[in-house]
TORTOR-712846 format. One record per residue: x, y, z of N, C-alpha, C, O, CB in turn; residue in one letter; residue number from 1. Coordinates in Angstrom, 1 decimal, padded with zeros to 4 digits. Glycine has a CB too. Layout:
// TORTOR-712846
[node [X Y Z] [X Y Z] [X Y Z] [X Y Z] [X Y Z] 'A' NUM]
...
***
This chain:
// TORTOR-712846
[node [050.4 -010.1 053.1] [050.2 -008.7 052.9] [051.5 -008.0 053.1] [052.2 -008.3 054.0] [049.0 -008.1 053.8] 'M' 1]
[node [051.8 -007.1 052.2] [053.1 -006.4 052.4] [053.0 -005.4 053.6] [052.0 -005.0 054.0] [053.4 -005.6 051.1] 'S' 2]
[node [054.2 -005.1 054.1] [054.2 -004.2 055.2] [053.8 -002.8 054.8] [053.3 -002.1 055.7] [055.7 -004.1 055.8] 'S' 3]
[node [053.9 -002.4 053.6] [053.5 -001.1 053.1] [052.0 -001.1 053.2] [051.4 -000.1 053.6] [054.0 -000.9 051.6] 'T' 4]
[node [051.3 -002.1 052.7] [049.8 -002.1 052.8] [049.4 -002.1 054.2] [048.4 -001.4 054.5] [049.3 -003.4 052.1] 'A' 5]
[node [050.0 -002.8 055.1] [049.7 -002.8 056.5] [049.8 -001.5 057.1] [049.0 -001.0 057.9] [050.5 -003.9 057.3] 'E' 6]
[node [050.9 -000.8 056.8] [051.1 000.6 057.3] [050.0 001.5 056.8] [049.5 002.3 057.6] [052.5 001.1 056.9] 'T' 7]
[node [049.7 001.4 055.5] [048.6 002.3 055.0] [047.3 002.0 055.7] [046.5 002.9 056.1] [048.4 002.0 053.5] 'I' 8]
[node [047.0 000.7 055.9] [045.7 000.3 056.6] [045.7 000.8 058.0] [044.7 001.3 058.5] [045.6 -001.3 056.6] 'Y' 9]
[node [046.8 000.6 058.7] [046.9 001.1 060.1] [046.6 002.6 060.2] [045.9 003.1 061.1] [048.2 000.8 060.8] 'D' 10]
[node [047.2 003.4 059.2] [047.0 004.8 059.2] [045.6 005.2 058.9] [045.0 006.1 059.4] [047.9 005.4 058.1] 'G' 11]
[node [045.0 004.4 057.9] [043.6 004.6 057.6] [042.7 004.4 058.9] [041.8 005.2 059.1] [043.1 003.6 056.5] 'F' 12]
[node [042.9 003.3 059.6] [042.1 003.0 060.8] [042.3 004.1 061.8] [041.3 004.5 062.5] [042.5 001.7 061.4] 'L' 13]
[node [043.5 004.6 062.0] [043.7 005.7 062.9] [043.0 006.9 062.6] [042.4 007.6 063.4] [045.2 005.9 063.0] 'S' 14]
[node [043.0 007.3 061.3] [042.3 008.5 060.8] [040.8 008.4 061.0] [040.2 009.3 061.4] [042.7 008.8 059.4] 'N' 15]
[node [040.3 007.2 060.6] [038.8 007.0 060.8] [038.4 007.1 062.2] [037.4 007.7 062.6] [038.4 005.7 060.2] 'V' 16]
[node [039.2 006.5 063.1] [038.9 006.5 064.5] [038.9 007.9 065.1] [038.1 008.3 065.9] [039.9 005.6 065.3] 'E' 17]
[node [039.9 008.7 064.7] [039.9 010.1 065.1] [038.7 010.9 064.6] [038.2 011.7 065.4] [041.2 010.8 064.6] 'K' 18]
[node [038.3 010.6 063.4] [037.2 011.4 062.8] [035.8 011.0 063.5] [034.9 011.8 063.5] [037.1 011.1 061.3] 'A' 19]
[node [035.7 009.8 063.9] [034.4 009.3 064.5] [034.3 009.4 066.0] [033.2 009.2 066.5] [034.2 007.9 064.0] 'L' 20]
[node [035.4 009.6 066.7] [035.3 009.8 068.1] [034.7 008.6 068.8] [035.3 007.6 069.0] [034.4 011.0 068.4] 'G' 21]
[node [033.5 008.8 069.3] [032.8 007.8 070.2] [032.2 006.6 069.5] [031.8 005.6 070.1] [031.8 008.4 071.0] 'K' 22]
[node [032.3 006.6 068.2] [031.7 005.5 067.4] [032.7 004.4 067.2] [033.8 004.6 066.8] [031.2 006.0 066.0] 'I' 23]
[node [032.3 003.2 067.5] [033.2 002.0 067.3] [033.6 001.9 065.9] [032.7 001.9 065.0] [032.5 000.7 067.8] 'D' 24]
[node [034.8 001.7 065.6] [035.3 001.8 064.3] [034.8 000.6 063.4] [034.5 000.8 062.2] [036.9 001.7 064.3] 'I' 25]
[node [034.6 -000.6 064.0] [034.1 -001.7 063.3] [032.7 -001.4 062.8] [032.3 -001.7 061.7] [034.2 -003.0 064.1] 'E' 26]
[node [031.9 -000.9 063.7] [030.5 -000.5 063.4] [030.5 000.5 062.2] [029.7 000.3 061.3] [029.7 000.0 064.6] 'L' 27]
[node [031.3 001.5 062.4] [031.3 002.6 061.3] [031.7 002.0 060.0] [031.1 002.4 059.0] [032.2 003.7 061.8] 'A' 28]
[node [032.7 001.2 060.0] [033.2 000.6 058.7] [032.1 -000.3 058.1] [031.9 -000.3 056.9] [034.5 -000.2 058.9] 'L' 29]
[node [031.4 -001.1 058.9] [030.3 -001.9 058.4] [029.2 -001.0 057.7] [028.8 -001.3 056.6] [029.7 -002.7 059.5] 'Q' 30]
[node [028.8 000.0 058.4] [027.8 000.9 057.9] [028.2 001.6 056.6] [027.5 001.6 055.7] [027.4 002.0 059.0] 'V' 31]
[node [029.4 002.1 056.6] [029.9 002.8 055.4] [030.0 001.8 054.2] [029.7 002.2 053.1] [031.3 003.4 055.7] 'M' 32]
[node [030.4 000.6 054.5] [030.5 -000.5 053.4] [029.1 -000.7 052.8] [029.0 -000.7 051.6] [031.1 -001.8 054.0] 'L' 33]
[node [028.1 -000.9 053.7] [026.8 -001.2 053.2] [026.2 000.1 052.5] [025.4 -000.1 051.5] [025.9 -001.6 054.3] 'F' 34]
[node [026.5 001.3 053.0] [026.0 002.5 052.4] [026.5 002.6 050.9] [025.8 003.1 050.0] [026.5 003.7 053.2] 'E' 35]
[node [027.7 002.1 050.7] [028.3 002.2 049.4] [027.9 001.1 048.4] [027.7 001.3 047.2] [029.8 002.2 049.5] 'R' 36]
[node [027.7 -000.1 049.0] [027.3 -001.2 048.2] [025.8 -001.1 047.8] [025.4 -001.5 046.7] [027.5 -002.5 049.0] 'K' 37]
[node [025.0 -000.5 048.7] [023.5 -000.4 048.4] [023.1 001.0 048.7] [022.5 001.3 049.8] [022.7 -001.4 049.2] 'M' 38]
[node [023.4 002.0 047.9] [023.1 003.4 048.2] [021.6 003.8 048.3] [021.3 004.9 048.7] [023.7 004.2 047.1] 'P' 39]
[node [020.7 002.9 047.9] [019.3 003.2 047.9] [018.7 002.9 049.3] [017.5 003.3 049.5] [018.6 002.4 046.9] 'D' 40]
[node [019.4 002.3 050.2] [018.8 002.0 051.5] [019.9 002.0 052.6] [021.0 001.4 052.4] [018.0 000.6 051.5] 'A' 41]
[node [019.6 002.6 053.7] [020.5 002.6 054.8] [020.6 001.1 055.4] [019.6 000.4 055.4] [020.2 003.6 055.9] 'Y' 42]
[node [021.7 000.7 055.9] [021.8 -000.6 056.6] [021.0 -000.6 057.9] [020.7 000.4 058.5] [023.3 -000.9 056.9] 'P' 43]
[node [020.6 -001.9 058.2] [019.9 -002.1 059.5] [021.0 -002.2 060.6] [022.0 -003.0 060.4] [019.1 -003.4 059.4] 'M' 44]
[node [020.9 -001.4 061.6] [021.9 -001.3 062.7] [021.2 -001.7 064.0] [020.2 -001.3 064.4] [022.5 000.1 062.8] 'V' 45]
[node [021.9 -002.6 064.7] [021.6 -002.9 066.1] [022.6 -002.1 066.9] [023.8 -002.5 067.0] [021.6 -004.5 066.4] 'E' 46]
[node [022.2 -001.1 067.6] [023.1 -000.1 068.2] [023.0 -000.2 069.7] [021.9 -000.2 070.3] [022.8 001.3 067.7] 'L' 47]
[node [024.2 -000.2 070.4] [024.2 -000.1 071.8] [024.8 001.3 072.1] [025.9 001.6 071.7] [025.1 -001.3 072.4] 'Q' 48]
[node [024.0 002.0 072.8] [024.4 003.4 073.2] [024.8 003.3 074.7] [024.0 003.1 075.6] [023.3 004.5 073.0] 'I' 49]
[node [026.1 003.5 075.0] [026.6 003.4 076.3] [026.7 004.8 076.9] [027.4 005.7 076.4] [028.0 002.7 076.4] 'H' 50]
[node [026.0 005.1 078.0] [026.0 006.4 078.7] [026.9 006.4 079.9] [027.3 005.4 080.5] [024.6 006.8 079.1] 'Y' 51]
[node [027.3 007.6 080.3] [028.0 007.8 081.5] [027.2 007.4 082.7] [025.9 007.4 082.6] [028.5 009.3 081.7] 'K' 52]
[node [027.8 007.1 083.8] [027.1 006.8 085.1] [026.1 007.9 085.5] [026.5 009.1 085.4] [028.0 006.4 086.2] 'N' 53]
[node [025.0 007.5 086.0] [024.0 008.5 086.5] [023.1 009.2 085.5] [022.3 010.0 085.8] [024.8 009.6 087.1] 'G' 54]
[node [023.2 008.8 084.2] [022.3 009.4 083.2] [020.9 008.7 083.3] [020.8 007.5 083.5] [022.9 009.2 081.7] 'V' 55]
[node [019.9 009.5 083.1] [018.5 009.0 083.1] [018.3 008.4 081.7] [017.9 009.0 080.8] [017.5 010.2 083.4] 'D' 56]
[node [018.4 007.0 081.7] [018.3 006.4 080.4] [016.9 006.3 079.9] [016.6 006.1 078.7] [018.9 005.0 080.5] 'T' 57]
[node [015.9 006.4 080.8] [014.5 006.4 080.4] [014.2 007.6 079.5] [013.5 007.4 078.5] [013.6 006.4 081.6] 'D' 58]
[node [014.7 008.7 079.8] [014.5 009.9 079.0] [015.3 009.8 077.7] [014.8 010.3 076.6] [014.9 011.2 079.7] 'S' 59]
[node [016.4 009.1 077.7] [017.2 008.9 076.5] [016.5 007.9 075.5] [016.5 008.1 074.3] [018.6 008.3 076.8] 'K' 60]
[node [015.8 006.9 076.1] [015.0 006.0 075.3] [013.9 006.8 074.5] [013.8 006.6 073.3] [014.4 004.9 076.2] 'V' 61]
[node [013.2 007.6 075.3] [012.2 008.4 074.6] [012.7 009.4 073.6] [012.1 009.5 072.5] [011.4 009.2 075.7] 'S' 62]
[node [013.8 010.0 073.9] [014.4 011.0 072.9] [014.8 010.3 071.6] [014.4 010.7 070.5] [015.6 011.6 073.6] 'Y' 63]
[node [015.5 009.1 071.7] [016.0 008.4 070.5] [014.8 007.9 069.7] [014.8 008.0 068.5] [017.0 007.3 070.9] 'V' 64]
[node [013.8 007.4 070.4] [012.6 006.9 069.7] [011.9 008.0 069.0] [011.6 007.8 067.8] [011.7 006.2 070.7] 'R' 65]
[node [011.7 009.1 069.7] [011.0 010.2 069.1] [011.8 010.9 068.0] [011.2 011.3 066.9] [010.6 011.3 070.1] 'D' 66]
[node [013.0 011.1 068.2] [013.9 011.8 067.2] [014.2 011.0 065.9] [014.1 011.5 064.8] [015.2 012.2 067.8] 'R' 67]
[node [014.4 009.7 066.1] [014.8 008.9 064.9] [013.8 007.8 064.5] [014.0 007.3 063.4] [016.1 008.2 065.3] 'Y' 68]
[node [012.9 007.5 065.3] [011.9 006.5 065.0] [012.4 005.1 065.1] [011.8 004.1 064.5] [011.4 006.7 063.6] 'G' 69]
[node [013.5 004.8 065.8] [014.0 003.5 066.0] [013.3 002.7 067.0] [012.6 003.3 067.9] [015.5 003.6 066.4] 'F' 70]
[node [013.4 001.4 067.0] [012.9 000.6 068.1] [014.0 000.7 069.2] [015.1 000.5 068.9] [012.7 -000.9 067.7] 'L' 71]
[node [013.5 001.1 070.4] [014.5 001.4 071.4] [014.1 000.8 072.8] [012.9 000.8 073.1] [014.7 003.0 071.6] 'V' 72]
[node [015.0 000.4 073.5] [014.7 -000.2 074.9] [015.9 000.1 075.8] [017.1 000.1 075.3] [014.4 -001.7 074.8] 'A' 73]
[node [015.6 000.2 077.1] [016.7 000.3 078.0] [017.4 -001.0 078.2] [016.7 -002.1 078.0] [016.2 000.8 079.4] 'G' 74]
[node [018.6 -001.0 078.5] [019.4 -002.3 078.7] [020.4 -002.1 079.8] [021.4 -001.4 079.6] [020.1 -002.7 077.4] 'H' 75]
[node [020.1 -002.6 080.9] [021.0 -002.4 082.1] [020.9 -001.0 082.6] [020.0 -000.3 082.4] [022.5 -002.7 081.6] 'G' 76]
[node [021.9 -000.7 083.4] [021.9 000.6 084.1] [022.3 001.8 083.2] [021.7 002.9 083.4] [022.8 000.5 085.3] 'K' 77]
[node [023.2 001.7 082.4] [023.7 002.8 081.6] [023.8 002.6 080.1] [024.6 003.2 079.4] [025.1 003.2 082.1] 'N' 78]
[node [022.8 001.8 079.6] [022.9 001.5 078.2] [021.4 001.4 077.6] [020.5 001.0 078.3] [023.6 000.2 077.9] 'E' 79]
[node [021.3 001.8 076.4] [020.1 001.6 075.6] [020.4 000.9 074.3] [021.5 001.1 073.8] [019.3 002.9 075.4] 'I' 80]
[node [019.4 000.1 073.8] [019.6 -000.5 072.6] [018.6 000.1 071.6] [017.5 000.4 071.9] [019.3 -002.1 072.7] 'L' 81]
[node [019.1 000.3 070.3] [018.3 000.9 069.3] [018.4 000.1 068.0] [019.5 -000.4 067.7] [018.6 002.4 069.0] 'A' 82]
[node [017.3 -000.1 067.3] [017.4 -000.9 066.1] [016.6 -000.1 065.0] [015.5 000.3 065.2] [016.8 -002.3 066.3] 'R' 83]
[node [017.3 000.1 063.9] [016.7 000.8 062.8] [017.7 001.0 061.6] [018.8 000.6 061.7] [016.1 002.1 063.2] 'G' 84]
[node [017.2 001.5 060.6] [018.0 001.8 059.4] [018.8 003.1 059.7] [018.2 004.2 060.0] [017.2 002.0 058.1] 'N' 85]
[node [020.1 003.0 059.7] [021.0 004.2 060.1] [022.1 004.4 059.1] [022.6 003.5 058.5] [021.5 003.9 061.5] 'M' 86]
[node [022.4 005.7 058.9] [023.6 006.0 058.2] [024.7 006.4 059.1] [024.5 006.5 060.3] [023.3 007.2 057.2] 'S' 87]
[node [026.0 006.5 058.6] [027.1 006.9 059.5] [026.9 008.3 060.0] [027.3 008.7 061.1] [028.4 006.7 058.7] 'V' 88]
[node [026.2 009.2 059.2] [025.9 010.5 059.6] [024.9 010.5 060.8] [025.1 011.3 061.7] [025.3 011.3 058.5] 'D' 89]
[node [024.0 009.6 060.8] [023.1 009.5 062.0] [023.8 009.1 063.2] [023.6 009.6 064.3] [021.9 008.5 061.7] 'M' 90]
[node [024.7 008.1 063.1] [025.5 007.6 064.2] [026.4 008.8 064.7] [026.5 009.0 065.9] [026.5 006.5 063.8] 'L' 91]
[node [026.9 009.6 063.8] [027.8 010.7 064.3] [026.9 011.7 065.0] [027.3 012.3 066.0] [028.4 011.4 063.0] 'Y' 92]
[node [025.7 012.0 064.5] [024.8 012.9 065.2] [024.4 012.4 066.6] [024.4 013.2 067.6] [023.5 013.1 064.4] 'E' 93]
[node [024.1 011.1 066.7] [023.8 010.5 068.0] [024.9 010.7 069.0] [024.8 011.0 070.1] [023.3 009.1 067.9] 'I' 94]
[node [026.1 010.4 068.5] [027.3 010.4 069.3] [027.7 011.8 069.8] [028.5 011.9 070.7] [028.5 009.9 068.5] 'A' 95]
[node [027.1 012.9 069.3] [027.4 014.2 069.8] [026.8 014.5 071.2] [027.2 015.5 071.8] [026.8 015.2 068.8] 'Q' 96]
[node [025.9 013.7 071.7] [025.4 013.8 073.0] [026.6 013.7 074.0] [027.2 012.7 074.1] [024.3 012.8 073.4] 'D' 97]
[node [026.8 014.7 074.8] [028.0 014.7 075.7] [027.8 013.6 076.8] [028.8 013.3 077.5] [028.2 016.0 076.4] 'P' 98]
[node [026.6 013.1 077.0] [026.5 012.1 078.1] [026.8 010.7 077.5] [026.8 009.7 078.3] [025.0 012.1 078.6] 'Q' 99]
[node [027.0 010.5 076.3] [027.4 009.2 075.7] [028.9 009.0 075.8] [029.7 009.8 075.5] [026.9 009.2 074.2] 'I' 100]
[node [029.2 007.8 076.2] [030.6 007.3 076.3] [031.0 006.7 075.0] [032.1 007.0 074.5] [030.8 006.3 077.4] 'E' 101]
[node [030.2 005.8 074.4] [030.5 005.2 073.1] [029.3 004.6 072.5] [028.3 004.3 073.2] [031.6 004.1 073.4] 'K' 102]
[node [029.4 004.4 071.2] [028.4 003.6 070.4] [029.0 002.4 069.9] [030.1 002.4 069.3] [027.8 004.5 069.2] 'L' 103]
[node [028.4 001.2 070.1] [028.9 000.0 069.5] [027.7 -000.7 068.9] [026.5 -000.3 069.0] [029.5 -000.9 070.6] 'T' 104]
[node [027.9 -001.8 068.2] [026.8 -002.6 067.6] [027.3 -003.2 066.3] [028.4 -003.5 066.1] [025.7 -001.7 067.3] 'G' 105]
[node [026.3 -003.6 065.5] [026.5 -004.2 064.2] [025.6 -003.8 063.2] [024.5 -003.3 063.5] [026.5 -005.7 064.4] 'S' 106]
[node [026.0 -003.9 061.9] [025.1 -003.5 060.8] [025.0 -004.7 059.8] [025.8 -005.5 059.7] [025.7 -002.3 060.0] 'A' 107]
[node [023.8 -004.7 059.2] [023.5 -005.7 058.2] [022.8 -005.1 057.0] [022.4 -003.9 057.1] [022.8 -007.0 058.8] 'S' 108]
[node [022.6 -005.9 056.0] [021.8 -005.4 054.8] [020.4 -005.0 055.3] [019.8 -005.7 056.1] [021.8 -006.4 053.7] 'V' 109]
[node [019.9 -003.9 054.9] [018.6 -003.4 055.3] [017.5 -004.3 054.8] [017.6 -004.9 053.7] [018.4 -002.0 054.7] 'A' 110]
[node [016.5 -004.5 055.6] [015.4 -005.3 055.3] [014.3 -004.4 054.8] [014.1 -003.2 055.2] [014.9 -006.2 056.5] 'S' 111]
[node [013.4 -004.9 053.9] [012.3 -004.1 053.4] [011.0 -004.7 053.8] [010.0 -004.1 053.4] [012.4 -004.0 051.9] 'Y' 112]
***
């Protein structure tokens, strides 16, 4: 790969990371790729939501389940896991919670 292409790619990653804030860049790129390849269905995402210390994750489990309809469970002291069909816009909306430190996970082709 030429150094010009690498420089462009590094700039692209930097810009995406700035735009998405708390969302893991690899997760966001996976979701956006699948959104474009298959625009009729959101990708299936296995999402780890990492909260700041001291957050009541039981109430967060209920909120995420009720708001988005995802399968959700507590995981450890400061984390919940959510599984469902998600867009990058949904991830961005979830990440706006000031008690969230970061969103990580993986995306795959949506199942029907």
